[in-house]
Structure formats: structure tokens, C-alpha cells
TORMIBA-772258 format. One line per field, with one value per residue (C-alpha): residue number from 1; x, y, z; chain. Coordinates in Angstrom, 3 decimals. Each point is the difference from the previous one (the first is absolute). Layout:
REM residues N
seq [NUM  ...] .
xx [X  ...] .
yy [Y  ...] .
zz [Z  ...] .
mol [A  ...] .
REM end
This chain:
REM residues 295
seq [1  2  3  4  5  6  7  8  9  10  11  12  13  14  15  16  17  18  19  20  21  22  23  24  25  26  27  28  29  30  31  32  33  34  35  36  37  38  39  40  41  42  43  44  45  46  47  48  49  50  51  52  53  54  55  56  57  58  59  60  61  62  63  64  65  66  67  68  69  70  71  72  73  74  75  76  77  78  79  80  81  82  83  84  85  86  87  88  89  90  91  92  93  94  95  96  97  98  99  100  101  102  103  104  105  106  107  108  109  110  111  112  113  114  115  116  117  118  119  120  121  122  123  124  125  126  127  128  129  130  131  132  133  134  135  136  137  138  139  140  141  142  143  144  145  146  147  148  149  150  151  152  153  154  155  156  157  158  159  160  161  162  163  164  165  166  167  168  169  170  171  172  173  174  175  176  177  178  179  180  181  182  183  184  185  186  187  188  189  190  191  192  193  194  195  196  197  198  199  200  201  202  203  204  205  206  207  208  209  210  211  212  213  214  215  216  217  218  219  220  221  222  223  224  225  226  227  228  229  230  231  232  233  234  235  236  237  238  239  240  241  242  243  244  245  246  247  248  249  250  251  252  253  254  255  256  257  258  259  260  261  262  263  264  265  266  267  268  269  270  271  272  273  274  275  276  277  278  279  280  281  282  283  284  285  286  287  288  289  290  291  292  293  294  295] .
xx [0.000  2.806  1.426  -3.432  -0.531  3.305  -0.730  -3.253  1.752  2.487  -2.759  -1.656  3.289  0.658  -3.399  0.472  3.289  -1.533  -2.949  2.160  1.962  -3.195  -1.295  3.240  -0.371  -3.475  1.070  2.777  -2.441  -2.429  2.842  1.055  -3.591  -0.308  3.271  -1.182  -3.305  1.733  2.211  -3.099  -1.830  2.991  0.264  -3.750  0.259  2.913  -1.957  -3.040  2.166  1.420  -3.505  -1.136  3.060  -0.734  -3.615  0.983  2.375  -2.765  -2.457  2.524  0.616  -3.739  -0.595  2.939  -1.467  -3.386  1.604  2.040  -3.170  -1.894  2.900  0.030  -3.735  0.325  2.809  -2.093  -2.968  2.217  1.283  -3.569  -1.079  2.962  -0.917  -3.626  1.036  2.096  -2.958  -2.245  2.404  -0.208  -3.796  -0.236  2.188  -2.163  -3.118  1.343  0.781  -3.555  -1.376  2.104  -1.216  -3.634  0.418  1.394  -2.843  -2.563  1.550  -0.169  -3.591  -0.903  1.592  -1.928  -3.167  0.478  0.526  -3.152  -1.996  1.295  -0.956  -3.456  -0.482  0.963  -2.397  -2.698  0.488  -0.175  -3.192  -1.478  0.880  -1.525  -3.162  -0.202  0.435  -2.623  -2.395  0.626  -0.564  -3.123  -1.290  0.753  -1.649  -3.069  -0.125  0.313  -2.745  -2.242  0.796  -0.827  -3.235  -0.920  0.868  -2.118  -2.863  0.402  0.112  -3.104  -1.697  0.999  -1.063  -3.070  -3.117  -1.432  -3.446  -2.387  -1.098  -3.687  0.382  1.917  -2.704  -2.670  1.963  0.384  -3.717  -0.893  2.255  -1.147  -3.707  -0.011  0.535  -2.543  -0.716  3.570  1.009  3.304  1.817  2.981  3.182  2.582  3.275  -0.103  1.845  -0.786  -1.789  -0.770  -3.279  -1.229  0.771  -1.760  -3.022  -0.086  0.147  -2.762  -2.248  0.516  -0.787  -3.007  -1.315  0.417  -2.382  2.656  -0.696  2.568  0.289  1.940  3.326  0.516  3.240  1.804  1.181  -3.022  -0.295  -3.376  -1.378  -3.350  -2.791  2.293  0.686  3.131  3.333  2.293  3.686  2.732  3.786  1.042  1.080  -1.917  -3.422  -0.975  -3.126  -0.589  -2.381  -0.692  1.283  -3.469  -1.334  2.725  -2.354  -3.240  1.460  2.848  -1.957  -0.911  3.521  1.547  -2.253  1.135  3.710  -0.210  -1.835  2.584  2.811  -1.643  -0.015  3.746  -0.079  1.394  -1.228  0.899  -2.333  0.172  -2.010  0.071  -1.283  -3.519  1.326  2.083  -2.964  -0.636  3.646  0.279  -3.287  -1.061  -3.107  -0.861  -2.840  1.577  2.660  2.531  1.658  3.164  1.451  3.570  2.451  1.711  3.376] .
yy [0.000  2.269  -0.546  0.486  3.159  1.270  -0.677  1.839  2.949  -0.002  -0.046  2.896  1.733  -0.350  1.301  2.919  0.842  -0.050  1.964  2.693  0.449  0.611  2.454  1.878  0.408  1.269  2.405  1.258  0.599  1.742  2.097  1.034  0.841  2.023  1.819  0.642  1.156  2.248  1.447  0.509  1.654  2.184  0.951  0.673  2.011  1.918  0.632  1.052  2.170  1.674  0.520  1.366  2.224  1.264  0.514  1.762  2.188  0.858  0.568  2.072  2.118  0.443  0.728  2.379  1.793  0.168  1.215  2.586  1.139  0.201  1.834  2.463  0.505  0.412  2.492  1.926  -0.093  1.193  2.831  0.900  -0.138  2.131  2.499  -0.041  0.354  2.960  1.439  -0.759  1.774  3.030  -0.346  -0.410  3.032  2.035  -1.327  0.947  3.460  0.294  -1.270  2.553  2.731  -1.125  -0.186  3.505  1.196  -1.748  1.595  3.418  -0.601  -1.182  3.105  2.183  -1.994  0.437  3.711  0.222  -1.962  2.240  3.036  -1.450  -0.740  3.551  1.300  -2.308  1.432  3.493  -0.876  -1.571  3.113  2.153  -2.125  0.201  3.754  0.154  -2.045  2.320  2.994  -1.675  -0.575  3.594  1.125  -2.135  1.450  3.487  -0.810  -1.191  3.123  2.135  -1.945  0.509  3.694  0.349  -1.759  2.303  2.959  -1.306  -0.470  3.465  1.710  -2.099  0.396  -3.110  -0.618  -2.907  -0.813  -0.355  -3.786  -0.060  2.151  -2.439  -2.996  1.701  0.806  -3.581  -1.573  2.405  -0.393  -3.314  1.973  2.805  2.382  -0.245  3.377  1.596  3.316  1.349  1.953  1.214  1.852  3.519  -0.642  -0.048  -3.332  -1.539  1.940  -0.909  -3.686  0.066  1.593  -2.734  -2.744  1.683  0.318  -3.659  -1.259  2.280  -1.398  -3.487  0.952  0.855  2.945  2.774  2.076  3.304  0.297  3.472  1.602  3.321  -0.943  -1.865  -0.192  0.754  -0.990  1.392  -2.388  -2.455  -0.573  1.626  -1.795  0.183  0.960  -2.669  0.086  -3.358  -1.839  -2.601  -1.411  -1.299  -1.611  0.572  -1.875  -0.080  -3.187  -0.958  0.057  -2.173  -2.903  1.819  2.379  -2.196  -1.411  3.456  1.326  -2.979  0.539  3.626  -0.931  -2.610  2.335  2.751  -2.541  -1.111  3.646  0.209  1.580  -1.964  0.928  -0.756  -0.381  1.058  -1.396  2.498  -0.191  1.304  2.454  1.731  0.675  3.538  1.034  -1.297  1.603  -3.446  -1.033  -3.707  -1.368  1.188  -0.991  2.834  0.400  2.114  1.094  1.164  1.479  -2.089  -0.038] .
zz [0.000  0.584  -3.400  -1.611  1.879  -1.071  -3.581  0.345  1.448  -2.765  -2.498  1.550  0.315  -3.708  -0.830  2.250  -1.648  -3.404  1.237  1.582  -3.232  -1.954  2.591  -0.147  -3.707  0.400  2.683  -2.242  -2.791  2.375  1.368  -3.433  -0.810  3.147  -0.778  -3.532  1.344  2.504  -2.709  -2.151  2.853  0.696  -3.644  -0.084  3.194  -1.436  -3.161  1.958  2.233  -3.058  -1.312  3.366  0.175  -3.490  0.893  3.223  -1.930  -2.426  2.843  1.908  -3.058  -0.506  3.660  -0.036  -2.989  1.744  3.199  -1.902  -1.786  3.310  1.584  -2.873  0.334  3.769  -0.550  -2.503  2.371  2.829  -2.160  -0.980  3.634  0.968  -2.661  1.119  3.611  -0.987  -1.867  2.953  2.289  -2.236  -0.170  3.791  0.425  -2.322  1.702  3.404  -1.334  -1.290  3.307  1.863  -2.329  0.374  3.772  0.063  -2.236  2.215  3.070  -1.632  -1.069  3.499  1.468  -2.436  0.698  3.749  -0.524  -2.124  2.589  2.779  -2.058  -0.684  3.697  0.828  -2.651  1.333  3.465  -1.421  -1.886  3.145  1.969  -2.734  -0.014  3.777  -0.136  -2.754  2.114  2.905  -2.231  -1.367  3.528  0.875  -3.223  0.777  3.497  -1.462  -2.493  2.830  1.964  -3.029  -0.450  3.629  -0.203  -3.108  1.757  2.960  -2.336  -1.704  3.327  1.098  -3.186  -0.788  2.042  1.561  -1.391  -0.328  -3.504  -0.733  -0.082  3.289  1.608  -1.186  1.353  3.393  0.151  -0.945  2.665  2.720  -0.772  1.870  3.208  -0.421  2.903  1.259  1.435  -0.972  -0.053  -1.921  0.704  -2.553  -0.226  -1.336  -3.284  -3.695  -0.266  3.427  0.547  -3.518  0.411  3.377  -1.652  -2.691  2.646  2.006  -3.042  -0.976  3.515  0.321  -3.293  1.534  2.836  2.582  2.266  -0.375  3.202  0.244  1.791  1.390  1.118  -0.443  -3.492  -1.307  -3.756  -1.496  -3.376  -1.039  0.826  1.841  3.717  1.397  -0.397  3.008  0.002  -0.151  0.309  -1.397  -3.158  -1.960  0.786  3.422  1.438  3.756  2.332  3.700  1.561  1.214  -3.584  -1.508  -0.700  -0.731  -2.580  -1.278  -3.009  -1.286  0.674  -1.844  -3.025  -0.113  0.344  -2.780  -2.377  0.517  -0.577  -3.237  -1.083  0.682  3.451  2.915  3.452  3.588  2.962  3.610  2.923  2.830  3.554  0.533  2.590  -2.670  -2.262  1.316  -0.172  -3.554  -1.038  -1.205  1.939  0.226  -2.145  -3.244  -2.494  -0.239  -3.404  -0.061  -3.380  0.591  -2.464  -2.698  1.754] .
mol [A  A  A  A  A  A  A  A  A  A  A  A  A  A  A  A  A  A  A  A  A  A  A  A  A  A  A  A  A  A  A  A  A  A  A  A  A  A  A  A  A  A  A  A  A  A  A  A  A  A  A  A  A  A  A  A  A  A  A  A  A  A  A  A  A  A  A  A  A  A  A  A  A  A  A  A  A  A  A  A  A  A  A  A  A  A  A  A  A  A  A  A  A  A  A  A  A  A  A  A  A  A  A  A  A  A  A  A  A  A  A  A  A  A  A  A  A  A  A  A  A  A  A  A  A  A  A  A  A  A  A  A  A  A  A  A  A  A  A  A  A  A  A  A  A  A  A  A  A  A  A  A  A  A  A  A  A  A  A  A  A  A  A  A  A  A  A  A  A  A  A  A  A  A  A  A  A  A  A  A  A  A  A  A  A  A  A  A  A  A  A  A  A  A  A  A  A  A  A  A  A  A  A  A  A  A  A  A  A  A  A  A  A  A  A  A  A  A  A  A  A  A  A  A  A  A  A  A  A  A  A  A  A  A  A  A  A  A  A  A  A  A  A  A  A  A  A  A  A  A  A  A  A  A  A  A  A  A  A  A  A  A  A  A  A  A  A  A  A  A  A  A  A  A  A  A  A  A  A  A  A  A  A  A  A  A  A  A  A  A  A  A  A  A  A] .
REM end
């Protein structure tokens, strides 16, 4: 068995030797192929590198031309901007000069405007003062006009006799007729119209049914066919009554006062104590009508 095993090993050993020799050949061929392939790849890589380098050179030249063109354009733009900036500086300078001039002009105009406004305010004050003075003068003129009017009225009253018109006499008679049989007497100042006005009043009341009684004193005034008219020293018209007859004769006295007022003659009234009747020469039981002077 040992010899057989040895022979078997030898057989296998021979086979292995032959097999290794064949593998070596194959490996040599593969190695050569790999080397050839590597050389081919290297040559291809070199060729491609040359192509890339050529392409890069072309691209670099193109890019350089583009960059140079862009640089030139940028330079031109910068020059244009610089020129514009210079022009803008000049324009800004001119604008500032114009602004300064306009500001100065505006300041001058404002100063002139302020002066004009101050002048107008002063004129306004003067006008206001003038208007105020004119109003004062107008008020004084109106007062003077009123005074003149009053003086003219007084002059008219002084120079015009007081008389009752026919219509006024009729109105007085009508109003007094409601109080017929009322007794009365008359007194008047010794002037140009008081006695005549007293006579008119007496006639109107007598026509209304009143009883006219004489009033005697040292200066009695006498009209033909009429009771005596006593002497008075007063102004205006006055109606006198004894105090005790205030209520009994008040309606008749009021009718007389209102009728005289309607005719334009205001009158006052006086209630005196009964004890003063004798001293006053105005006995109770009568209405005493006193016609004083105008003023």
C-alpha cells in the first residue's frame, strides 16, 4: 500500500507540474495583455489629456477674450460713470447755488411780507380807531340831533297855543257823558294859552252834562257867559281830589285823564287831605282841574 500510494502521489505530482506550466503560460499571456492594455490606456489618457489641454487652452483663450471684453466694458462704464459723477457734481453745485439763491429770495420776500403785514396791521388799527371815533362822533351827532329835536319841540310848544281840535273836544264830551252831573271847577295860569285851553275843557265837560262851578280868587279869569276860572301857578295839567272822594269820583276823574291823554295832553293827579281844602281853595265834592303853563 505504501508503494501504491507513492505511485499515486507521483502521478498527481506529474499532473500538477504539467498543470502549473500551462497556468504560467496563461498568466504570462494575461500579464502581457494587461501591460498592453495599460499602455493603451496610458496612451489614450495621454491623448485625451492632450485633447483636454487643447480644449482648456481654447477655452482659456475664449474666456480670456470674454474677460478682457467685460473688463473693457467695465472700464468704459466706469469712465462714463466718472464723467457722469463729475457732471452730477457740477449739477449739484449749480443746484445748491440755485437753492441758496431761492432761499435768499424767499427770505427777502418773507421779510417784505412781514413788513407789509405789519403795515397792514397798523393800518387796520388806524382804521379801527377811525371807525371807533366815527361811531363816537355818530353817537354825539345823534344825541345832538335828539337835543335839537327836543329843543324844536319845546320851541313849538312855547310858540304854539295848546288847543283841542273839534274831534278831540267831541271825544272828551263823549267819554265824560257817562259821568253826568259831576261837579268841577277850573284854574289856569295867566299866559297866552292856558286860560283858552281851560275854557275848551270846561265847555266840553259842560256839554257832557258835568256841572261847571266858578272858582273865585283875586286873579280869576272871566270869559263871557262862562263860570270864573281861578288862578294857578303851575306847569302842565293836574287833576285834584279830596282824599275822602278818591273812590267816589275816581271813575269820572280817570275818564277825564284818559281823554286828555288821547288828545296829547298828559296830566298828573293829587289827592289832598280834606282839611287842606279851604287853604287850597279847592272844596271837597268837586273835581279840580288845573291848567298850568307849557313849561
